[in-house]
C-alpha positions as CSV (number, residue, x, y, z in Angstrom):
1,M,117.8,88.6,116.5
2,K,115.6,85.8,115.1
3,T,114.8,86.0,111.6
4,I,111.1,86.2,110.5
5,D,110.1,84.9,107.2
6,P,109.9,87.9,105.0
7,K,106.5,87.0,103.6
8,T,105.3,87.2,107.2
9,I,106.6,90.8,107.7
10,V,104.9,91.7,104.3
11,L,101.7,90.6,105.5
12,Q,101.9,92.2,108.7
13,F,102.8,95.4,106.7
14,N,100.1,95.2,104.6
15,D,97.7,94.3,107.6
16,C,98.8,97.9,108.8
17,I,98.0,99.5,105.7
18,N,94.4,97.9,105.4
19,N,93.8,99.1,109.1
20,R,95.5,102.6,108.9
21,D,97.8,101.4,111.8
22,I,100.4,104.3,111.7
23,D,102.1,102.7,114.9
24,G,102.2,99.4,113.2
25,L,103.7,100.7,109.9
26,A,106.4,102.8,112.0
27,H,107.4,99.6,113.8
28,L,108.0,97.8,110.7
29,M,110.0,100.4,108.7
30,M,113.6,100.8,108.6
31,E,114.7,104.4,109.4
32,D,115.8,105.0,105.8
33,H,112.6,103.2,104.4
34,V,111.9,104.2,100.7
35,F,108.2,104.1,99.4
36,I,108.0,104.2,95.6
37,D,104.5,104.8,94.1
38,T,103.2,103.7,91.0
39,Q,104.4,107.3,89.3
40,K,107.9,105.9,90.3
41,N,108.0,109.0,92.9
42,H,110.3,108.0,95.6
43,I,109.8,109.0,99.3
44,C,112.6,108.5,101.5
45,G,112.9,108.4,105.4
46,K,110.8,106.7,107.6
47,Q,109.2,110.0,108.7
48,N,108.6,111.3,105.6
49,C,106.6,108.0,104.5
50,L,104.5,108.1,107.8
51,S,103.3,111.5,107.0
52,V,102.5,110.5,103.4
53,W,100.5,107.4,104.7
54,K,98.7,109.3,107.3
55,E,97.7,111.9,104.4
56,F,96.8,109.0,102.3
57,F,94.4,107.3,105.1
58,N,92.8,110.7,105.7
59,L,91.8,111.1,102.1
60,F,91.2,107.5,101.3
61,P,90.1,105.6,104.8
62,D,88.2,102.7,102.6
63,Y,91.6,101.6,100.8
64,K,92.3,98.4,101.0
65,N,95.1,96.0,99.3
66,T,94.2,92.0,99.1
67,F,97.1,89.9,98.0
68,K,96.6,87.0,95.7
69,T,100.4,85.6,95.7
70,I,103.3,86.0,97.7
71,V,106.5,84.8,96.7
72,S,110.3,85.2,98.4
73,M,112.3,86.2,95.4
74,D,115.8,86.0,97.3
75,D,116.7,86.3,101.0
76,D,115.3,89.9,101.2
77,V,113.0,90.7,98.2
78,V,109.2,89.6,98.1
79,K,107.0,89.8,95.3
80,I,103.3,90.1,95.7
81,N,100.4,90.1,93.1
82,G,97.0,91.3,94.0
83,F,94.4,94.2,93.8
84,A,93.2,97.2,95.8
85,R,90.1,98.2,96.4
86,C,88.7,101.8,97.3
87,S,85.5,104.1,96.8
88,D,87.9,106.3,94.6
89,K,88.3,104.3,91.4
90,R,91.5,105.8,90.6
91,L,93.0,103.4,93.4
92,E,91.5,100.6,92.2
93,G,93.2,98.0,90.0
94,L,95.5,95.0,89.9
95,F,99.0,95.8,91.4
96,I,102.5,94.1,92.0
97,W,104.0,95.0,95.0
98,T,108.0,94.5,95.9
99,A,109.1,94.7,99.3
100,K,112.8,94.7,100.4
101,I,113.3,93.2,104.0
102,K,116.3,93.8,106.1
103,N,116.6,92.8,109.7
104,N,112.9,92.0,110.1
105,K,111.7,95.6,108.6
106,V,110.5,96.6,105.4
107,A,113.4,98.7,103.7
108,E,111.5,99.4,100.7
109,W,107.8,99.3,99.5
110,C,107.3,99.5,95.7
111,V,103.9,99.4,93.9
112,K,103.3,99.1,90.4
113,N,100.0,99.2,88.6
114,T,99.3,96.6,85.9
115,V,95.6,96.9,84.8
116,K,92.4,99.0,86.2
117,I,89.6,97.0,87.5
C-alpha cells in the first residue's frame, strides 16, 4: 500500500465533514476509530462515530471547519489550528484538532475548543 501524506488524509476528512459526506467519512475511518469531543467524551468504533456524525449533520447542517495551520507532529499525528462556523453560536470558535493516522485512515479525531469567536 502506498503511504499517503497524513496531512492530505486530514484535509480529505475535513472536506467530508464540511460537505456532510458520511460515505467519505466511512471510507477514511479505521474500524476502531475514536472521536473525542470538546468535553473529552470518547465515541469508539466506526459505526458509532458515523451515527453521531449523521445526527450532528442533521442538527447543524451549516457547520464548517476552516483550517489555518496543519503540522505533522510525527509519522502518525497531525495537529490542526483553525475555527468552526455555524448558525448555532455554541459551535463557533477557535479549535485545535489532532488526528492519528494509520494505514492511510483516521484512527482518532480529537477536537479541543480554545476560544469562542
